[in-house]
KERODREN-617210 format. One record per residue (C-alpha): residue in three letters; x, y, z. Coordinates in steps of 0.5 Angstrom, whole numbers, plus 500, padded with zeros to 3 digits. Each point is the difference from the previous one (the first is absolute). Layout:
REM KERODREN-617210
AlaXYZ...
END
This chain:
REM KERODREN-617210
Gly533481505Gly502506502Asp505498506Thr505505501Pro506498505Gly497500507Gly493497497Asp498507499Thr495502493Pro501506496Gly493504501Gly496502507Asp495496503Thr494504497Pro498502493Gly506504498Gly503500506Asp507502502Thr506498495Pro507499502Gly506502495Gly503506499Asp501502507Thr507502502Pro503498507Gly498505505Gly498505495Asp507503500Asp503498493Pro495501494Glu505496495Val499494504Ile495495497Val498494504Pro498495495Val494496500Ile501492499Ala494496498Asp498494496Ser493503499Phe494505502Asp495499505Pro493501497Ala497502506Ser505506501Gly497505495Val506500496Leu501501493Met502493497Val504502494Phe507497500Gly505506500Asn496503506Ala507498504Asn497504507Ala494496500Asp495507500Arg494502497Val504503494Leu505499495Asp505506500Ser507503500Lys501497507Asp499493497Val506502495Asp504502506Met498493504Val502496494Asn507504499Ala501499508Leu499493499Ile505500494Lys505503504Asp499495506Gly500494495Lys494498503Tyr494497497Ser492501501Ala495497496Ile495506500Ala506504497Asp501496494Ala496504495Asn501495495Met500494504Asp507497497Lys503498507Lys504506500Ile500507503Asp504505495Ser499506495Lys495496496Asp495500506Val501508500Ser498501493Val494496501Ile498504506Asn501506496Asp496498494Leu494498505Ile501507504Gly500503493Lys494496497Lys504497495Ser498494496Thr504494504Lys499493503Leu497501507Tyr501494505Tyr495500506Gln498495505Asp494496498Leu495497505Ser501493497Asp506500496Gly505505504Pro505504496Thr497501493Ser501504494Ile495505496Ser501505495Tyr500507503Pro495504499Val494495500Thr495504495Ser495495499Phe497495506Met494497502Gly498500507Ile497494504His495501505Gln498507504Phe505499505Val505502494Leu495504496Ile498505505Pro507503502Met503499493Val494504497Ala501505506Ile507502498Gly498501493Gly502493497Met494500496Gln504503494Tyr504494500Met494495501Asn498495494Gly494496504Tyr499498506Thr497494504Leu495500505Ser494495502Pro493503499Ser499500507Gly506505501Glu498504494Thr494502504Ala503501506Ala506504498Thr496506497Met506505501Leu502496494Gln494502495Thr505504495Leu504494499Tyr494495499Asp498505495Ile506500496Glu504494501Ser498493499Asn499495505Val503493498Asn498496507Thr496494500Ser501498507Tyr504501506Asn508500499Val499498492Val501504494Asp495499494Val506499494Glu495500495Lys497507502Leu507502501Ser502499493Ser494504498Leu503506503Pro502506496Met507500503Lys502494503Pro504502507Lys507498501Val500499507Met494498505Met501502508Thr497495505Tyr499500507Ser501493501Lys506495499Ser497497494Leu494500495Ser496494499Asn502500492Glu507504501Thr504495496Lys495501494Leu500507500Glu508500501Lys500496494Ser496506496Gly506504502Ile497504506Gln504501506Ile497499506Val502504506His498498507Leu500505506Asp496500506Phe495505499Asn496496505Gly504500506Phe499506505Lys507502501Glu503496494Ser495505495Val504506501Ser506497497Ala496497495Ile497507498Arg507503500Thr503495496Ala495499495Gly499508499Phe508500499Met499495495Ile495504496Gly504507501Leu495503505Ala505499506Glu498507503Asn493499499Ala500493504Asn504503505Asp495505501Tyr495495500Val503496506Ala501506504Phe493500501Tyr500494503Glu506502504Asp496506502Val494496503Ile504495504Ala504506503Asp494503502Ile497494503Asn507499504Glu500507502Lys492500502Val500492503Thr506496500Ser504505504Lys495501505Leu499493502Thr503495504Asp501493497Glu494498505Gln496506498Arg500497493Lys494497497Thr501492498Val497499493Met499494496Cys498501492Gly496496496Tyr498499492Met497495495Thr494498505Asn505496505Cys507502499Ile504502505Asp506505499Asn507498503Leu504505502Asn504500494Gly494500496Ser496506495Tyr496503506Thr503499507Pro506505498Met495505498Ala497499507Ile506501504Ala502506496Ala493503502Gly503499507Gly497493502Lys504494502Gly499493496Val498494504Leu502495495Glu507498499Glu504499493Gly498494496Asp503496494Thr494503497Thr497507500Tyr493497503Lys497495504Glu493497498Phe495500506Asn494495499Arg494500505Gly501497506Asp507501500Glu502502507Trp507502499Ile498507498Leu496501506Ser507500505Tyr502507497Asn495505503Glu502505495Asp497507501Phe498501493Phe499496494Met501504493Tyr497496494Leu501502493Thr496499494Ser498504494Trp494505498Glu500505494Tyr504506502Thr494505500Gly495495500Lys494500504Ile500494505Asp495497505Pro505501506Ala496495505Asp500494494Met507501499Tyr502500507Lys496494501Lys503496495Ser507502502Ala499498507Asp497493498Tyr506496503Phe502504505Thr494502505Ser503495506Leu506505500Lys501505506Ser501505495Tyr493499497Lys497500506Ser503506503Gly498504494Asn507500497Phe499496493Val501505495Val499500492Phe505503495Asn499501493Ser507496497Ile500504494Met503506503Pro507502500Pro504497506Ala501507503Leu493501500Thr498494503Val505501506Ser497507501Tyr493497501Met503494504Ala503506505Glu493503500Ala497494502Met505498506Tyr501507502Pro495505498Glu502504506Leu507501498Val499501492Gly493503500Glu494498497Gly500500493Tyr507499499Gly500495495Asp495504496Ser505506500Val506496498Asn496497494Gln497507498Arg507502499Tyr503494497Ile494500494Glu501508499Thr508499500Tyr500494495Phe493499497Pro498507499Asp496498494Phe497494503Asp494504503Arg500507501Thr494500505Phe503495504Lys500500507Ala502494504Ser495501506Asp495499495His502493499Thr501494504Tyr507497501Met500498507Ile494496504Thr500500507Tyr495496505Asp497507502Met498502493Val496494499Glu498497507Gly493502499Ser499496494Leu504493502
END
């Protein structure tokens, strides 16, 4: 989806990147608008995936009205401008867009990860968040006022301790990974109208939908895709400005790393990197973590695959051929908890001690509970401490917590806790 004539896709290559539309040829005539023609939004471009966002940018505003009017004038059709999804571009689309801009109750169409163009009643004033991938950003932007319960596995609950206020107020209706306990759900003081999940489906989704709950699928898990997910979910609950401010934090971190690292290195100077998780899973180029390492200035060694990961078993020799400079391993532990770094490092590296990166002292372990922008900052520090400075990851982490979770722990100091474990930190204990 998202193809335009010539094969271009609305939105830039980086989260919240450059967007087309609304520009005038040569900049001479401000009245001339070049319509954007697209069948769908590109989730990896950081755009707001609400139909009616006719210029495929980050917000819904008067520029979209102008774009729709230009399409009407030219007699052209663009699916992303079709705010009411009736296969026509007309004044009804303008009315829907104006209602959404004015935060009036209406039917909103958004691009669902599983179901494509999908309608939902706007604004969403009652929802449940599935997993910390959804919960952390939605709480950070102020969405807890509309949240009726959540799901999080027991291990996740202790890990994402920044959500402690949520645990104290709301009810966890999770029984196992990606499953909602319907019995617990029925006992909630207020049944949520919507469930927001980060995956393409929940294990018992049909049963939930039959109970009258709408499931919203947005890719909160993908690095680039999560930006569009946060923008879109924030818009749904009437907190578009908060969501865009939150996303701006991500963009600022990436821009800072681009300035300090990427812009100063040739392609040959960039460190090659491989990422792994869940004991023996190797992230492909289109996986969850390799895009973060690339944003941190690394160069992925694996190609895109049919799946987002490959399994590596003891004795497999294919993995030895890559000769990567760094291996980034993602696992979770309590955000402010005390851990034994050497023990965590040893367990994480168990399958990977034959790799060049491990033997070179460049096997690094990261706490996967961190929001993506924080993970990227620690990865940049691991690979290029001479460019970003020692303590770069902690400084970004500190700023994030102070900005979005000020009540989490008023004495919080990122430097007092462990979010990245390098070989140098544990060498004497291995």
